[in-house]
C-alpha positions in Angstrom: 59.4 157.6 82.6 62.0 154.9 82.5 62.3 154.9 86.3 58.4 154.6 86.5 58.5 151.7 84.1 61.2 149.9 86.1 59.2 150.4 89.3 56.0 149.1 87.6 57.8 146.0 86.3 59.4 145.4 89.7 56.0 145.6 91.5 54.4 143.2 89.0 57.3 140.8 89.6 57.0 141.0 93.4 53.2 140.5 93.2 53.6 137.5 90.8 56.3 136.0 93.1 54.1 136.5 96.1 51.1 134.8 94.5 53.2 131.9 93.3 54.6 131.5 96.8 51.1 131.6 98.3 49.8 129.1 95.8 52.8 126.8 96.5 52.3 127.2 100.3 48.7 126.2 100.1 49.3 123.3 97.7 52.2 122.0 99.8 50.3 121.9 103.1 51.0 118.4 104.4 48.0 116.1 104.7 47.6 113.4 107.2 45.1 110.5 107.3 43.5 109.9 110.6 42.0 106.6 111.4 38.9 107.2 113.5 37.0 104.5 115.3 33.4 105.5 114.6 30.2 103.4 114.8 32.3 100.3 115.2 34.3 100.9 112.0 37.7 102.3 111.3 37.1 105.4 109.1 40.0 107.2 107.3 39.8 111.0 107.3 42.1 113.2 105.3 43.2 116.2 107.4 45.7 119.1 107.1 46.8 118.5 110.7 49.5 121.3 110.8 47.1 123.8 109.4 44.4 123.0 111.9 46.9 123.1 114.8 48.3 126.4 113.4 44.8 127.9 113.2 43.9 126.7 116.7 47.1 128.3 118.0 46.0 131.6 116.4 42.5 131.4 117.9 44.0 130.7 121.3 46.2 133.8 121.0 43.5 135.9 119.5 45.3 136.5 116.3 43.6 137.6 113.1 42.1 134.7 111.0 41.2 134.9 107.3 38.1 132.6 107.1 38.2 132.4 103.3 41.8 131.1 103.3 41.1 128.9 106.3 38.3 127.1 104.5 40.5 126.7 101.4 43.4 125.3 103.4 41.4 122.7 105.3 38.8 122.0 102.6 39.5 118.3 102.5 38.7 117.9 106.2 35.4 119.8 105.8 34.5 117.6 102.8 35.4 114.4 104.7 33.2 115.3 107.7 30.3 116.2 105.3 30.7 113.0 103.3 30.6 110.9 106.5 27.6 112.8 107.7 25.8 112.1 104.5 26.8 108.5 104.2 25.6 107.5 107.7 22.7 110.0 107.8 24.2 111.4 111.0 22.0 113.7 113.2 23.8 116.7 114.6 24.6 114.9 117.9 26.5 112.2 116.2 28.3 114.7 113.9 29.5 116.2 117.2 30.7 112.8 118.4 32.6 112.4 115.2 34.2 115.9 115.7 35.2 115.0 119.2 37.1 112.0 118.0 38.9 114.0 115.3 39.8 116.7 117.7 41.2 114.2 120.2 43.7 113.0 117.6 44.7 116.5 116.5 45.0 118.1 119.9 44.4 115.6 122.7 42.3 116.8 125.7 44.7 114.9 128.0 47.6 117.0 126.9 46.0 120.5 126.4 42.3 120.7 127.1 42.1 124.3 125.8 43.6 123.3 122.5 41.3 120.3 122.2 38.2 122.5 122.9 39.3 125.1 120.4 39.8 122.4 117.9 36.2 121.2 118.4 35.1 124.9 118.0 37.0 125.2 114.7 35.5 121.9 113.3 32.0 122.8 114.4 32.4 126.2 112.6 33.7 124.8 109.3 30.9 122.2 109.4 28.3 125.0 109.3 27.3 125.4 113.0 27.7 128.5 115.1 29.8 127.8 118.2 31.0 130.4 120.7 33.7 130.2 123.4 33.7 131.5 127.0 36.7 131.5 129.3 37.3 132.1 133.0 40.8 131.6 134.5 41.7 128.0 133.5 38.2 127.0 132.4 37.0 127.1 128.8 33.4 126.4 127.8 32.1 125.6 124.3 28.6 126.7 123.4 26.5 125.9 120.3 23.6 127.9 118.8 20.4 125.9 119.2 16.7 126.6 119.6 16.0 123.3 121.4 15.1 123.0 125.1 17.8 121.4 127.2 17.4 121.2 131.0 20.7 120.3 132.6 23.2 122.4 130.7 24.1 126.1 131.0 22.9 128.4 128.2 23.6 131.9 127.1 21.4 134.3 125.2 23.5 136.5 122.8 21.8 139.0 120.6 18.5 137.1 121.0 20.0 133.7 120.1 20.3 130.8 122.5 23.6 129.0 122.9 23.9 125.7 124.9 27.1 124.4 126.5 28.5 121.3 125.0 31.3 120.5 127.4 29.8 121.1 130.9 30.3 117.4 131.7 34.0 117.8 131.5 33.7 119.9 134.7 31.6 117.3 136.4 28.4 119.4 135.9 29.7 121.6 138.7 30.7 125.2 138.0 29.6 128.0 140.3 28.5 130.6 137.8 27.7 133.0 140.6 31.4 133.2 141.7 33.1 132.6 138.3 32.7 135.2 135.6 33.0 133.9 132.1 33.9 136.2 129.2 33.2 135.5 125.6 36.3 135.0 123.5 36.1 137.1 120.3 37.1 135.1 117.3 37.1 136.2 113.7 34.8 133.5 112.3 31.3 133.9 110.9 28.4 133.9 113.4 25.7 132.9 110.9 25.8 129.1 111.2 22.8 126.9 111.4 21.1 125.7 114.7 22.4 122.6 116.3 19.5 120.1 116.7 19.2 117.6 119.5 16.4 115.7 117.7 17.5 112.3 116.5 15.3 111.0 113.6 17.7 108.2 112.5 20.1 106.1 114.5 22.7 104.4 112.3 23.8 100.9 113.1 27.2 99.9 114.2 29.0 97.0 112.6 27.0 93.8 113.3 30.1 92.4 115.2 29.6 95.2 117.7 26.3 93.8 118.9 25.9 91.2 121.7 23.1 88.9 122.6 21.1 89.9 125.7 18.5 87.5 127.2 15.3 89.0 128.5 12.7 87.0 130.2 9.5 87.6 132.2 6.2 85.9 133.2 3.1 86.5 131.2 -0.1 84.7 132.2 2.0 82.2 134.3 4.2 81.3 131.3 7.8 82.3 130.9 8.5 84.5 127.9 12.1 84.7 126.6 13.8 86.9 124.1 17.4 87.0 122.8 17.8 90.6 121.7 20.8 92.3 120.1 22.3 95.2 122.0 25.4 97.4 121.3 27.3 98.4 124.5 29.2 101.0 122.5 26.1 103.1 122.2 26.6 104.1 125.8 29.7 106.0 124.9 28.0 108.0 122.1 25.1 109.1 124.4 26.9 109.3 127.8 26.7 113.1 127.6 23.5 113.5 125.7 21.6 116.1 127.8 18.2 116.0 129.5 15.9 117.2 126.7 12.2 117.4 126.2 10.3 114.1 126.2 9.4 114.5 122.6 13.1 114.3 121.7 14.0 111.4 124.1 11.0 109.2 123.3 11.2 109.4 119.6 14.9 108.4 119.2 14.5 105.3 117.0 16.1 101.9 117.2 19.1 101.2 115.1 18.3 98.9 112.2 20.1 95.9 113.7 18.4 96.2 117.1 15.0 96.9 115.4 15.2 93.9 113.0 15.9 91.5 115.9 13.3 92.6 118.4 10.4 94.1 116.6 9.6 91.1 114.3 9.6 88.8 117.3 7.3 91.0 119.2 4.9 91.2 116.3 4.9 87.5 116.0 4.1 87.1 119.7 1.3 89.6 119.7 -0.3 88.9 116.3 -3.1 86.8 117.8 -3.8 89.2 120.6 -6.2 92.1 120.6 -4.6 95.6 120.6 -5.4 96.0 124.3 -3.8 92.6 125.1 -0.8 93.4 122.9 -0.2 96.7 124.6 -0.4 95.0 128.0 2.0 92.3 126.8 4.5 95.1 125.8 4.0 96.8 129.1 4.8 93.6 131.1 7.8 92.9 128.8 9.3 96.4 129.7 8.1 96.3 133.4 9.4 92.8 134.3 12.2 92.2 131.8 14.6 94.7 133.3 15.9 95.7 136.7 14.9 99.0 138.2 17.4 101.6 139.5 17.4 105.4 139.9 19.5 107.8 137.9 21.2 109.0 141.0 22.5 105.5 141.8 23.4 104.7 138.2 24.9 107.9 137.0 25.0 110.3 140.0 22.8 112.7 138.1 19.6 113.0 136.1 19.8 111.2 132.8 17.2 110.1 130.3 17.8 107.1 128.2 16.5 106.4 124.8 14.6 103.1 124.1 17.7 101.4 122.7 19.9 102.6 125.6 17.3 101.2 128.0 17.8 97.8 126.3 21.5 98.1 126.6 21.7 99.0 130.3 20.9 96.3 132.9 18.9 98.8 135.0 16.7 101.8 134.3 14.2 104.1 135.9 10.6 105.1 135.1 11.5 107.7 132.4 13.7 105.2 130.6 11.1 102.4 130.7 8.4 104.8 129.6 10.6 105.7 126.6 11.0 102.0 125.7 7.3 101.2 126.2 6.4 104.2 124.1 8.6 103.3 121.2 7.5 99.7 121.2 3.8 100.6 121.1 4.6 103.2 118.4 6.4 100.6 116.2 3.8 97.8 116.7 0.5 99.8 116.8 1.3 103.5 116.2 -1.4 104.5 118.7 -1.9 108.0 120.1 -0.1 108.3 123.4 0.6 110.8 126.1 3.5 111.1 128.6 2.2 111.7 132.1 4.7 113.5 134.4 4.3 113.5 138.2 6.6 115.2 140.6 8.8 112.0 140.9 7.3 109.6 138.4 6.5 109.2 134.7 4.2 106.8 132.9 2.3 106.5 129.6 -1.3 106.8 128.6 -2.5 105.1 125.4 -5.6 105.7 123.4 -7.0 102.2 122.9 -9.9 101.0 120.8 -11.4 99.7 124.0 -10.4 101.6 127.1 -9.7 99.5 130.2 -9.4 100.5 133.9 -8.0 103.8 134.9 -8.2 106.4 132.1 -7.4 110.1 131.7 -9.2 112.6 129.4 -7.0 114.4 126.9 -8.6 116.7 124.3 -11.9 115.0 124.8 -10.5 111.5 124.3 -9.8 108.8 126.8 -6.4 107.4 127.3 -5.6 104.3 129.4 -2.9 104.6 132.0 0.0 102.1 131.6 2.7 101.5 134.2 5.9 100.1 132.5 7.8 100.6 135.9 7.7 97.9 138.6 5.3 98.5 141.4 4.5 96.6 144.6 1.5 95.0 143.0 1.7 93.6 139.5 -1.4 94.7 137.5 -2.3 95.1 133.9 -3.0 98.2 131.9 -5.5 100.7 133.4 -3.9 100.7 136.8 -1.5 102.7 138.9 -0.8 102.8 142.6 -3.0 105.0 144.8 -0.1 107.1 146.0 0.6 108.1 142.4 -3.1 108.8 141.5 -3.2 111.4 144.4 -0.2 113.3 143.0 -0.5 116.3 140.7 0.5 115.7 137.1 1.0 117.3 133.8 0.7 116.1 130.2 4.4 116.4 129.2 4.0 115.3 125.6 1.2 114.1 123.3 2.0 111.8 120.3 -0.5 111.5 117.5 0.1 109.3 114.4 
C-alpha cells in the first residue's frame, strides 16, 4: 500500500510539473509587433512570430498539429486580424491582402515561397476561412473555399465544395495541369470554415495623403468640361490580382469615400438642371471621352476587369472597365435600372430611362436605351451603337434593379 501511495504521489507531482511547464511555455512565447503598411497607414500587429514559424514548419513536414493549442498560442494574432477587419469593414478580398502582408514579414516569399504560402494558409485558417494546399514537384498552390464564379483561376471540387486558387498569378497564370499532377496536402486543421466572398460591398479609404489630383476633360456641346478628381494609385496594388468575376461583382464595387466625395457632388451639380436623359448622356460622354482607350492585352498581357475607381486611376481602359464606371456613376446619380450587354468582343450598358431615345432593347417587357461609354469612330449620344456591333449576337450578362 505504501508503494502504491508513493507511486500515486509521484504521478501527481509529474502531472503537476508538466502542466506548470506547459502553462509557462505558452505564456512565455515571445511576441513581436509587426508594422504593416496597409491602406496607406502603418498598422501595428501583435504576433507570436516563432510560434507561427514553428507551426508552418510542422505543416510543411506534415507533422501532427493540435488545433486547440495552436489557436491558444497565436490568439493575439487572430484577434488583431479580426479587429482590423472590423475597424476598416474589410471585405474578404482585402482581408486576404492584409494576410499577404503579414505573411511576407513572417516568412518572405522571396526567401522561401513554400513557407510564405503555408503561412498564408495558416492565417486564412485561423481567420475562419477554409483553405487547402496542393503541391506538385516545386510548385505549391493555395485554394480557398468559395461559391462565387471566377473565370480566370483554377478551381477544385472536393466533396461537393468548390475551392478557387489564390496564388495562380505567382506562376504567371501558366501551369500545364494536363502534364503536372497536383496532390492535396493533408493538414490536420478544421475543414469547416466559411466561404470566401469576392463581392466587395464597401471600399475603405486610404489616408487622404495617398490620393493625388487627376485632371479629366472632354467636350460637351462644344464646350470644354474639366474635373479635378482624386485618385489613389496604391489601389492598383490591392486589386492587381483580383480575378475576372461576374459583372455583378465588378460593376457594384463602390467608390472609396474620398474618391466619391470629390467626384459625385461635382457631377450632381453639373447635371442638376439637365433632364435624366441628358444627365445620363453627359455621364456617358464624361466616361467615353475623358479617358484613353486600350485593350487588356496591351495593358496587362491578360484579361482583367477594373472596378469603377480603378478605371479612374488608370490612364487607359477598355470597354468593360468604362462600362463599370458608367454603370456606377448612373447608379449613384440616378439609381436607374440597367443591363450589361455582352457581345463576343464588346460590352456596353442599356439604361431604362423615363423617355427612351434612339436604339433600345427589350428586357422583361421593358425598353432600355443602349449607351456606348467606349470611344467609337463616330461620336454620338445615347441610343446609338455602331452597325457592326448591332449585327453581333449578344447576351444580357447582368440586370440591375433599384
